[in-house]
VMD Tcl script that draws the C-alpha trace (Angstrom):
set ca {
  {-37.25 1.33 30.62}
  {-33.46 0.97 30.46}
  {-31.51 2.44 27.58}
  {-30.11 -0.45 25.51}
  {-27.80 1.82 23.49}
  {-24.13 1.15 24.25}
  {-22.10 4.26 25.09}
  {-19.27 2.95 22.87}
  {-20.71 1.18 19.80}
  {-19.56 -2.33 18.93}
  {-16.45 -2.30 16.75}
  {-15.17 1.06 18.04}
  {-12.51 1.91 20.61}
  {-12.59 4.69 23.19}
  {-10.40 6.87 20.93}
  {-10.67 7.00 17.14}
  {-8.29 9.12 15.07}
  {-9.88 11.56 12.63}
  {-7.89 12.65 9.57}
  {-8.63 15.81 7.61}
  {-7.23 15.70 4.07}
  {-7.45 17.70 0.85}
  {-8.91 14.78 -1.15}
  {-10.70 12.32 1.14}
  {-11.78 10.01 -1.69}
  {-8.17 9.60 -2.88}
  {-6.95 9.20 0.71}
  {-9.44 6.39 1.35}
  {-8.24 4.59 -1.79}
  {-4.62 5.02 -0.68}
  {-5.38 3.62 2.80}
  {-7.15 0.65 1.21}
  {-4.15 -0.20 -0.97}
  {-1.41 0.67 1.53}
  {-2.88 -0.59 4.80}
  {-5.71 -2.93 3.78}
  {-8.37 -0.50 5.00}
  {-12.02 -1.40 4.57}
  {-14.50 1.41 3.97}
  {-17.39 1.33 6.44}
  {-19.36 4.47 5.61}
  {-19.08 7.57 3.44}
  {-21.26 10.67 3.93}
  {-21.08 13.08 1.01}
  {-21.14 16.81 1.56}
  {-21.65 19.78 -0.75}
  {-19.53 20.07 -3.86}
  {-18.64 16.38 -3.98}
  {-16.57 16.57 -0.81}
  {-16.67 13.91 1.89}
  {-18.16 15.29 5.08}
  {-17.41 12.12 7.07}
  {-16.14 8.65 6.24}
  {-15.05 5.73 8.35}
  {-12.51 3.08 7.45}
  {-11.35 0.08 9.42}
  {-7.64 -0.74 9.56}
  {-7.13 -3.98 11.45}
  {-9.34 -3.71 14.52}
  {-9.47 0.12 14.59}
  {-11.78 2.68 13.02}
  {-10.31 5.84 11.51}
  {-12.48 8.79 10.49}
  {-11.59 10.64 7.27}
  {-12.99 13.90 5.92}
  {-12.22 16.64 3.43}
  {-11.22 20.12 4.58}
  {-14.08 22.39 5.65}
  {-13.46 26.16 5.81}
  {-13.52 27.36 9.39}
  {-13.72 23.81 10.78}
  {-10.88 21.54 9.67}
  {-7.72 21.87 7.60}
  {-5.29 19.27 6.31}
  {-1.72 19.14 7.62}
  {1.04 21.12 5.96}
  {3.37 19.00 3.86}
  {6.30 21.20 4.89}
  {6.23 20.99 8.69}
  {7.20 18.38 11.23}
  {4.32 16.40 12.72}
  {2.76 17.15 16.06}
  {1.27 13.67 16.02}
  {1.28 10.48 14.00}
  {-0.63 7.24 13.71}
  {1.06 4.10 15.04}
  {0.02 0.97 13.16}
  {0.88 -2.60 14.20}
  {0.71 -5.05 11.28}
  {1.68 -8.71 10.78}
  {4.30 -7.93 8.07}
  {5.77 -4.43 8.44}
  {8.09 -4.69 5.43}
  {5.20 -5.61 3.12}
  {2.85 -2.93 4.45}
  {5.58 -0.29 4.35}
  {6.44 -1.19 0.73}
  {2.75 -1.03 -0.26}
  {2.50 2.46 1.24}
  {5.67 3.66 -0.50}
  {4.52 2.13 -3.81}
  {1.27 4.06 -3.36}
  {3.05 7.39 -2.95}
  {4.12 7.63 0.69}
  {7.47 9.23 1.57}
  {9.93 7.38 3.79}
  {10.92 9.33 6.91}
  {12.71 6.44 8.61}
  {13.47 3.10 6.95}
  {12.17 -0.08 8.54}
  {14.69 -1.55 10.99}
  {14.70 -3.66 14.12}
  {14.49 -1.31 17.12}
  {15.84 -1.63 20.66}
  {12.33 -1.93 22.15}
  {11.53 -5.12 20.19}
  {9.63 -3.83 17.17}
  {10.61 -3.83 13.51}
  {9.58 -0.26 12.78}
  {9.67 2.53 10.21}
  {8.03 5.92 9.65}
  {6.49 7.49 6.57}
  {4.32 10.37 5.44}
  {1.28 9.49 3.36}
  {0.47 11.50 0.21}
  {-2.01 13.56 2.26}
  {0.48 14.81 4.85}
  {-0.26 12.41 7.71}
  {2.63 10.66 9.44}
  {2.55 6.94 10.21}
  {4.76 4.72 12.34}
  {4.39 1.12 11.18}
  {5.62 -1.85 13.18}
  {5.62 -5.58 13.69}
  {6.51 -6.75 17.19}
  {9.40 -9.20 16.77}
  {10.89 -9.60 20.25}
  {9.73 -9.35 23.85}
  {12.35 -7.28 25.68}
  {12.62 -7.00 29.48}
  {12.65 -3.49 30.94}
  {16.25 -3.96 32.07}
  {17.39 -5.05 28.61}
  {15.41 -2.24 26.98}
  {17.11 0.32 29.24}
  {20.54 -1.12 28.37}
  {19.76 -1.05 24.64}
  {18.30 2.45 24.85}
  {21.45 3.76 26.56}
  {23.58 2.20 23.81}
  {21.27 3.67 21.13}
  {21.37 7.16 22.68}
  {25.18 7.05 23.01}
  {25.49 6.10 19.34}
  {23.02 8.85 18.35}
  {25.11 11.37 20.31}
  {28.27 10.27 18.48}
  {29.77 8.30 21.34}
  {30.93 4.73 20.97}
}
mol new
graphics top color blue
foreach p $ca { graphics top sphere $p radius 0.5 }
foreach p [lrange $ca 0 end-1] q [lrange $ca 1 end] { graphics top cylinder $p $q radius 0.2 }
display resetview
């Protein structure tokens, strides 16, 4: 008899980010308000902590859990990120403002970028970094290279 179980369940992607935070319940509420997340499941652990939760943001599932000694720790609020979550949304300015109103810190204001996205970066109240964008222009590779060179020259202090 053939196994009817799908190796990747419906509604999931091949890769799902998993966020460890110091207060998973509060983080889930923030993600609901800031990014329109929908809670799928919450598995409580000892001491009122969340052992595993899943939220859906747009068409993607994100796992969220509290810290567990010896297994998972939340990011430091003082260091630069080694990774961040990139989120495409229909209205970047609105989503960005919702996140900031909910307690996120702006790392880079929302602006139109040379690659064709309106994009900004922030840190959520739990230490995770997010890049949030709305695609506003299709840019050819040649035009993107030209714009990137101009951007890099400006960043280096050249005109």
